[in-house]
N, C-alpha and C positions, 0 to 999 in steps of 0.2 A: 491260600486258596486251593491247595491241592486236594482238600476234602470236598470241595464243591463239585457236584456231578455236572458233566457237560450236557448240552442240550440233547444230544443223541441218547445219553443215559436217562435223562428225565423223560424223554419220549418213550423209551423202552419200559420204564417203570410205570408210566401212565397207561400204556397198552396192557401191561401185565395186570394192573389194578382193574382196568375196565373188564378184562376177560374174567378175572376172579369175581368181580361183582356180578357179571352175567351168570356165571356158574352158580353163585350163591342164590341168586334170584330164581334160576331154573330149579335148583334143588328145593328151595322153599315151596315153589309152585307145585311140585310133585308130591309133597308130603300131605298127609291127611291129619287134621286136627279135630279134637272132640270137645264139645261143650255140653254140659248137663245143667238141668234146672229141676227144681222141685224134688231134690234128692234122687235124681235119676228117672223121674217120671217122663221127662222129655230129653232126648239126646240128639244133638245135631252134629253131623260130620261135615267139615268143609275142607277144601284144598287151600293151599297157600295163596291162591288168587282170590280168596274169599267167596268162592262159588260153593253154595250149599249142595252137597252130594246126597245126603240122606237125612231124614228126620225119622226118629224112632220113638214111638209112644209106648210106655209101659202099659200092659193090659189093665192095670188098676185105674188108668185115667178114664174118667167118665165123659163121654162125648157130649153130654147135655150142657156142660159148662164150657162153652166155646170161648168166652172171654178169658177165663182162667187158663185154658189151653193156649190161647194166643199169647198171653203173658209169659207162659212157660217157654213157648217156642222162641219168643224174642229174647228172653233171658239166656236160653241155651245158645242161641245164635251169638249173642254178645260174649258169652264165655268162650266159645270157639274162636271168635275174633281176637280176644285177649291172648289166647294160646298162640295164635299166629303171630301177633305182635311180639310176644316174648321170644319166640323162636327166631323171628327176624332180627330183633335186637342182639340176641346172642350170636347169630351167624355174622352180623356186621361187626360186632365187637371182635370176634375171633379173626375175622378177615383183616381188620385194621391192625390188630396186634401182629398178625403174621406178616403183613406188609411193612411193619415198622412205622406206621403212621402215628405221629405224636398225639398224645392224649389217651390212647388206648390203655397204657399202663396206669395212668392216673385214675381212670374210671375203675379199673380192676381192684384198686386198693379201697374203694368206697364200701 
């Protein structure tokens, strides 16, 4: 039982993990992610909190076709959201691996 951490050590590890998770979350929130649709006709920029910061329309977009434009904005928004999700998954994977949490190494081999 010499390898079993005591309660004080477990609490320290939990606090370290909590702090690392907060830092990872804060880092993700500060980053900016881009999603495009229609081959770049619409570009959406979001932060890691999923707040849309900018929507840019290529000058080629015709304003008369609002339904098409709305679809492109939604698709670009979804693409930016997927970028945030990928970045979040990677950040959490790296964190669990760094902290030695079981399962992180297993996922890396996939």
